N, C-alpha and C positions, 0 to 999 in steps of 0.2 A: 698604277698597273701598266700604263703605256710606257713608263720609264724603264720597266723591266722587260719589255718586248712581248708582253702578254696582252692580247687583244680581248676585249669583252666578248662573251658568248654570242650576243646579238650581232656583233660585227662579223664574227666567224661564219655564222649561219647565213648572213647576207652575202658574204663572199663566196659561199659554196652552194651552188644551185641545188645539189642533191639533198643536202640537209634542209635547205629552205623548203623544198617540196614536201619532205617528210613531215616537218613540223607544221606546215601550212595545212596539210591533209590528215593530220594525226587523228582528229575526232572521227572522220569517216573511216580511217584505217582501223581504229579501235572498234567501231561499231560493226564493221564487216568481218573482221578476222578475230580479234581478241575477245570480243563479247560472247560470240557463240562458244568459244573454248572455255571461257569462264563459266558460262551457264551449264555446260555439260559437266564440268568438274564439280560444280555445286550439286547437280543432280546425283552424280555418282556418290559424293560424300553423304547426301541425304539418304540414299539407299543403304549406305554402310552403317550410318548411325541408327536407322530405324529397323535394321535386320530384315529388310525386304528381300525375298528370294530373287535370284537373278531371273531374267526373262526366259533363259533356256530351261531352268528348273520348272517354272510355271507352265511352259509349253509341254514339257514332258509329263507333268502331273495331269494336265487336261487330256493329253493323248492316252495315258494309261486309264483314266476314268472312262473315256469313250470305248476303249477296247474291252474293259471289264463289263460295261453295260451291254456291248454287242454279244458277249459270251453268255449272258443270262438266257435261260430257256424261255421261250415264248409263254405267255400266260395261258393257263388251261381253263376253258370255259366249263361251267357247271350248269346243269339244269336245276333251277331253284324253285321250290314250292314253299311258300309261307302262308299259312292260314291261321290267323289269330284274331281275337277281338280288336287288337290294337293296330294290326298291320297285315295286309294281304298282298301277295306278289306271286306271279307265275311267269317266269321267263329265264333268261340266262344271267349268269353272274360269274365273277372272278374272285377267288378267295386269296387275299394277301395276308401273310403272316409276317409280322415285324417284331423286333424286341420290345417295343413300347406299345404295340396295339395289334389287334386283328381287325381286318377290314374286308367286308363283303361288298364288292362293287356290283351294282345292279344295272341291268340293261333292259331297255324296251325298244323293240324294233331296231336293234343293232346300235342304239345310242345309249351312252351312259346317262342315267337319271340321278345318280348320287350313290350313297353307300350307307351301310350299317357298320359303324365303327365301335369297337369294344376296347376300352382302355382299362386301367387298373381299377378305377373306382366308378366309372360311368360308362354308359352306352348311348350312342347317338344314332337316331333313325333319321336319315337324310340330314336335315338341319336342326332337329330338336334333340337335345341331350337330357338325360335323366341319370340319377343315381341307380346303381345296378339293381338293388333289391326291389325298390318300387317299380322299376321298369320290368323286372322279371314277373312280378305279380300281375301287372297289366298285360303282359305279353302271353303268359302261360296260364294264369289263374292262381288259385291258392296252392296248388301242388307245384312248387317251384323253389328255386334259390338263386342267388345273385349271379352265379357263373353258369347257369344251366344252358343258355344259348351258346356261350363260348364252348362248353364241353361238347355240345352237339356238333358245332362247326368243325371242331378238331377231332371228332370221332372218339372221344373219351368215354369212360364209364360215367353214368349219371346216378345220382343218389347213392354214391358209395358202392356201386356195382350190385345193388340188391337184385336178386332173382336172375343173375346172369347164367346163361347156359350156352353151349356151342351147338349150333344147328348144322344143317346140311351145307356143304361147301365152306366149312369153317366160318359160317356166319355167326357173329356174336349177337345174342338175343337177350334182352331184358324184358320180362313181362311180370308186372307186379301191381298190387293194389295199395294205394296210399291215400289216407283221408277220404275214403269212399270213392276214389277215382281210379280207373284202370289205365295203366301206362304200358305202351308197347314201344320198344326201341330196338332196332337192329342195325348192324354195321357189317360191311364187308368191303373189300377194295372196290372203289368206284361207286359205292352206294351207302347212303345213311338215311334212315327213316325214323322219325319220332312221331308218335301218335298218342294223344290222350283220347282213349276210346269213349270217355264219358263226356268230354266237352267239345270234341271235334277239332281240337288244335292239332295242326300238322306242320312239321318241318321236314322237308325232304331235299337231299342233295345228291345228285347223280352226275357222273361224268358225261359230258356231251360227246356223243359219237355221231359224226356227220355221215349221213347216208351215202353210200357209194354204189354206183350202178353196177 
């Protein structure tokens, strides 16, 4: 090689201080400059292959979710009366209706104490869950059916609308006798009352109206 005027690479590097400095500090140079670039590139490729949404999209989705939550109307408190052999309650509550469940959140002295949650095939009283039909019998007695409590909470007809008449102020009233027990049920905006006159079972739901001076 020397006969043709070409010097070895090591000799050239030794003669040129600039190249000598680069090669001598190459590991540090790679770690400080090239390695971060390499890692960022790998992260970008990882996001590409895993279909991970860009950061801007995630931030926009979170912002839209917060805005939608802020636009929701505040919950409306109800004055709840429940008087049954299985469960008794008299205080405030909030009724939540969702596609998969109906939930009556209960409050005592301004603090949530749990909820009554009704799903497709079961009902949960605080932390105890039961199948609908046995729960209805324990809750209301023999004159009942699986969806009775749900129908009352939603203000629907009960027992197929038997005995329904329209009373004063367009109040819907059902009064009938079934299996030897007398049932009274009335509904109007802001007020629902179910009463088994024979057993004393009562379910009442009224809009809460704060007293104003």
